[in-house]
N, C-alpha and C positions, 0 to 999 in steps of 0.2 A: 637423549630422552625422548620418548614418544609423546606427542602432543595431540590433544583433541582440538579440532578447529571448530569453534562455536560460531555458526553462521546465522545471520538474520534471514529467515525464509522469505520475508517481504522484499528484501533488497538484494540478497546474495552477498552482502558485505560481511566481513569478518568482525565479530564482536570481541572475541578474545581467543587466546590459545591457552589451554588448560593442560598441565602435566598429567599424563596417564600414570596411575599408580602401578608400580612395578610388582611382579610376583612377590618379591621380598617385602615390599610395603604392605601388600594385602595380608601376607602372613603375619607381619608385625602388628597390624591393626587388629586382627583377630586375636592375637596373643594378648594384647592390652585389654581387649574386651573380656577375654577368658579370665585374666587375672583379676578383673574388677567384678566378675559375675557373682561370686559367693557373697561378697560384702554388700553389693547392691541388692541382691535378693533377700538379705537379712535385714535391710533397712525397714523399719515399721511402715506400714502402708501410709499412715497419715503424714509421715515425713516425706515420703516419695511424692505424695499428692501435693504437699505444700511447694516442693521444688518445681513440680510441673505446672502448677497453677500460676507461678510467676511468669511463665512463658507467654501468657495472654497479654500482658502489658508490652512485652517486646514485639509481639506480633502487631499490636496496634501502632506502636511507634514506627514500624518499618513496613506497614502494609502498602504504602505507595511505591516504595522501592521494590517490593516483591512483585507488585502488579506490573510495573515497568519491565522488570526482567522477564516475566511470563510472556508479555506481548513481544518483546524483542527476540527471545529465544525460540518460541514456538508459534508466534503469530496471532494468538487469540486476541479478539477485539478488547480494547483496554477496559471498557465497562465490565465485560465478563471477567477479565483478569482481576479487576478491582473487587468484584463480588467474591471471587475465589480467595483472594488474600484477606479480605475483611472477615470472612467466615471463620478463619482459623482461630481467632481469639475467642469467638463465641462458643466454640465446641469444647473448650477445655473443661468447663464445669461438668458437662455431660460425660466426657471421657472419664473423669474421676469417679462420678457416681456409678457409671456402668462397670468400671473396674472394681469398685468396692462391692457391688452386687455379685460380680463374677467370682470374687475371692472369698465370699462369705462362707464360713464353716457350716457344713450340713450335718445335722444330727440324724443318723440313720439307725439308731439303736433299736434293737428288737428284744423284747423280753428282758432277761437279765444281762444280755450282751450290750455293752456300751460301745458304740462305734461312731466316730466322727470322720467326715471326709474334708480334708484340707486340700488346697491347690498350691503347688510349688511352681516357681518359674522353670522354664525349660533350660535356661542358661544363656547361650549366645544366639541371637537371631540375626540372620543375614537378610536385609531388606533391599530388594532390587525392584525399582519402581519406574513407571513410564513417563513419557513426556506430555501426554495430552491433558492431564490435570497435574501439573508439576508440583503443586502444593497439597491439594486434597488427597491425592493417592499416597504420597509418602506418609502424611500424617495418619492415614487410616491404618498403617502398619506400625510406624514409629511410636505413636502415643500409646496404643494398647500394649505393645510389647514392653515399653519402659514402665508403664503404670503397673503392670502385673509382675514386675521385678526382674525382667530380663535386661541384659546389655545388648546393644545393637551395633552392627557394622552396616552402614548405609551406602549403597551405590545408586545414585540417581542416573537417569537416562543420559547418554552421551549428548543428546540434543539440548538438554537443559542443565548443564553443569553448574552454572552460576546460581540458578534457583536452588539447586541441591545444596550448594555450599552455604548460602545464606540461611536456608532452612536448618541445616545442621548447626550453624552458629547460634541461631535463635533458640532452638530447643536444647542444645547442649550447654548453654551459657552458665547455668548454676549446677550442673551435674558433676559428680566426681569424675576424675580422670578415667578414661577407658569405658565409661558407660555408653557413650555414643561416639562411634568412630566413623569417619568419612573416607571413602575411596572413590576415585574417579576413573572412568574408562568405559569402553563399549562391551561387546559381547564376550571378548576374551577375558576381560577383568571380572565380569559376572561369573564366568565359568570357574575362574580361580577361586572366587569367593564361595561358590557352591561346594567346591572340592575341599575347602579349608576346614579347620576344626570348629565348625558351627553345629548347633543342635537343631536348628530350624531354619527353613528358608521361606520368607514371605515374598511372593513375586506377583506383580501385575503386569501382564503383557500378552504376547501372542501365544496361541495354542502350540505352535511349533517349538518355541523356546520353552514353554511349560513341559512339553514332552522330554526335551533334553534334560531339564532340571530333574524331572522324576527319575530318569535313568541314572543320572549322576548321583542323586541322593540315595539310591537304593542300597549301595554298598555299606553305607554307615547308618541305614535305617533312620535317616534324618526326617523330622517332622516337616510337613509341607502345608502351606496355605497358598493356593494358586488361583488368582482370578484371571481368566483367559478371555478369548474373543467371544463374539456373539454374532448371530444372524437373526436378530429379533424380528418376529412377525407382528403385524397389526392387522386384525380381522375387523372388517367393517360390514355389518349386516344392513340390509335395506332400511330397517326401522330405526337406525341410529340417528343421532344428531349429526348430520353430515358436515355441518360447519365446524363443529368441535372436533370431529374425527379428522377432517382435512387439516385443521390447525395442528393437531398432534402429529400427523404424518409428516407435514412440512417442517415444523419446528424441530422435531426430534430425528429427522433425517439430515437436516442441514446445520444444526447448531454445532459450534466448534468445527465448522467445515466437515461435519460428519465424522469427526475423529473422536468418537465416543464408543466405548465397548458395548454400551446398551443403546446405541442408536437404533431407530426403526430402519431396518434394512430390507424388509419385504412387506408390502402392503397388499392384502387380499380383500378385494371389494366385491360385494354381491353384484352379479352381472346386471341386474335390473336398474341399478343406480350408477353404473359405470360412467356414463357421459356427464352426469351432474357432478360426480365426485372429481373427475378429471378436470372439469372447469374450475371447481373450487381450488384444487391443488395448484393448478397452473397460475391462477390469479394470485395466490399467496406466495408461491415460490418465486415468481417474477420480481417480487419486492426484496428478495434477499441479495442485495448488492455485495460485491466483494472488493477488497482493497486492503491497504495497510491497516493493522489493528489500531493505529493511532489516529485514523481518520474517523471522526464521530459518525459519519453516515454509513460506514462499512458494517454490515451485519455478519459478514464472514471475513476472516483473515486468510492468509495463505495456508496451504498444506505445509506440513512440517519440513518437507524437503521435496526435491524433484522426483526422487525415486517413488515416493508415495503418490505423487500426482500422476506419474506415468502408469502406475499400477491401476489407479482408478480409471484413467482414460482407456486403458486396454480392456477393462471390464465393460465399459460403455460401448466401445467399438465391437466387442464380441457379441454383446446382447443385440445390438442393431443388426449385425451381420446375420444373426439367427432369427430375426423377424421382429424384434422390439421396435415400437414407434418412439422416436425421439421428439418429445414435445417442447423441451427447453434445454438450452446449454449444450453440453457435450463437446466443447471445443477447448483446445489448449490455448491459453492466453499468450500473446506476444509480450516481449519485454522482460525486465528482471522480476524475480520473485516466483514462488511456486504456487501461483494462483490457479484455481479451477472454479468455473462458474457453477452456480446452482443449476442442477440438471434434473430433468424429469423424464422418465421412461415409462411407457405403458406396454402392456402385453409382453412382459418379460418372460421368455420361455424357460421351462424347467431345465432345458439342456444347457443354458448359458452359465458361464462362470459366476455371473452376478447372482444367480439364483441359489448358488450352493456355497460359495466362498465369501468370507468376510470382505466387504468393500472398504469400509473405513474412509469414506469420502462423501462429498455433498451431493448425493443422488437419492431422489425419491423413486423407488422402484415399484411400479404398480402392476398387479395381475388381478384376475377375476376368479370367482367361484360361483357355483350355481345356486347358492343359498342354503344348501344342505349343511347342517351343523357338523355332521361327521366328516364331511369333505373339508370344511374349514379347519377342523382339528388336524386332519391328516396332512394338509398343506403346511400348517404351522409347525408340525412335528417332523416334516421332511427335511431334516438337517441333523448334523452331528452335534450342533451347538444347543445350549439350553440356558442362556443367561436371563433373558427377559422376554416378555410378550405383552401385547395390549389388545383389548377386545372392546369394540363399541357396538352397542345394541340398545334398543328401547325396551327390551325384555330383561329385567334384572336377574331373574332366575336363570335364563339362558346364559347370561354373561358369567355367572358364577359356575355353571356347569362346564362351560367351555374353558374357563380359567383353570378349573381343577384337572381337566384332561390334557392341557398343554404341558409338555415336559420342560419346565423352566423354573428357575429359582425365584423369579419375581413376575407377577402379572398385574397389569392395571386394567380395571374394568371401568369404562367410560371416563378414563383419565390416563395420563401417562403413568408408568409403572412405579416411579419413585414414591415411596410412602414414608412411614415412620422411621426416624433415625434409630429407634430402639429395636428394629427388626434386623435379623442377620441378612447380609448380602451374599447370596449363594449363586455359584455357577454350577448348574446341573449338567449332566452328561459330560461333553468334552469342553465345556465352558469354565471348568474349574475343579478344584480339589480342596476340600475344606471350605471355610467361608470367613468373612470379615463382618464386623459390626454386631451390635447387640450383645447381650450377656453371653450367649453361646459362642459368638465370634471371638469375644475376648478370652473365653476359656480355651480357645485353640492355642493360646500362647502359654498354657500351663499344663501340668500333669496332675491328675487327681491322686491323692494318697489317702488310703483308709487307715485310720488309727483305732485299733480296738483295745479297750482298757479292761483289765480284769476287775471283777466285782470287788468293791472296796478299795480300788486303786485310785 
């Protein structure tokens, strides 16, 4: 039997060995979900809602256990892991309310024609989720899919199999057999799940894997929701609050060791304030110490594994070789663990890998522009990605103008991009397909059906 080796990225020590689901086991899990789909879809919404609301209490009871697992399996500082685990119970009421709104019957009658639009569940959803937010990302697919009447086969990342197992146990506790199934494994298991008898694939991960899923799903015309990578810009005009802009640049380049799909990955600073902005960034970034996530003073834990660390370091070396100035960090740490220090680069050239490809590591990447609004927009859009963006300026109207012209799903103006939980989370361009969150995101898990009724019927 193949086994996943679950490794602590801070120490290199083995946490556990997890059996990989065989192809037959994947097929059987999907078959159980398929057998349960019609009955679960027919359960009245209020009954489904009651079952899912019970999950909040179990999340609260096990939030410390979950936080410990997050830190052990992927290295996140424990305080951040604790916030991620404690937030899960708080979101349940919002999930139910959003699902209720998404499923509301619409009356689109015209004249003597009576027509209602209802929304049916798609059937069986394959949920394939990442390691960087091992609780938040799975629940962003699992809970909407279940609340809207679908059954789910869940494959967590191979880096966080224990987080995935506990999450499935908590959410599935009161659900009927087959409604939530768990499979474990890496890319091969995910490919088997995509090829199986599922109606929809919800995936959060890399652009390259998203492309493979789209190709594989095409034969069966399976529905897709894909949240993929990003290369998010932050534009800083000279009239901005530079202190606030530097805080945004540093915090959202370095949090979770930069392992966030919507990290700030490219900072474009108006040339006239370059020196002051570099000084602010350097002062702030130098305070981002790294170490075990269980050490209270650590602001960054390790990277998820050494392969990810080596990828980041290769991008840093390439940028420096092409002319970037290394202001902080940029070295591989000795000793156990996949640690990489907070790193700041300035004058990152357009020709570097760091300027074009997702870094997904703790690097603040600084470049300049001449202050022209059109040039700032051009630089922000000079990427295949379109997940998020941020704009800092003292001119509110300019901030909105620039935000509208940047091709991305989310934009923050004089703040980081994260906003209302009621808004959809969209990956524009090659950062995604479909979207999660909000009423429209929940409707991705359903198919609309128009029912027209004869007069007098």
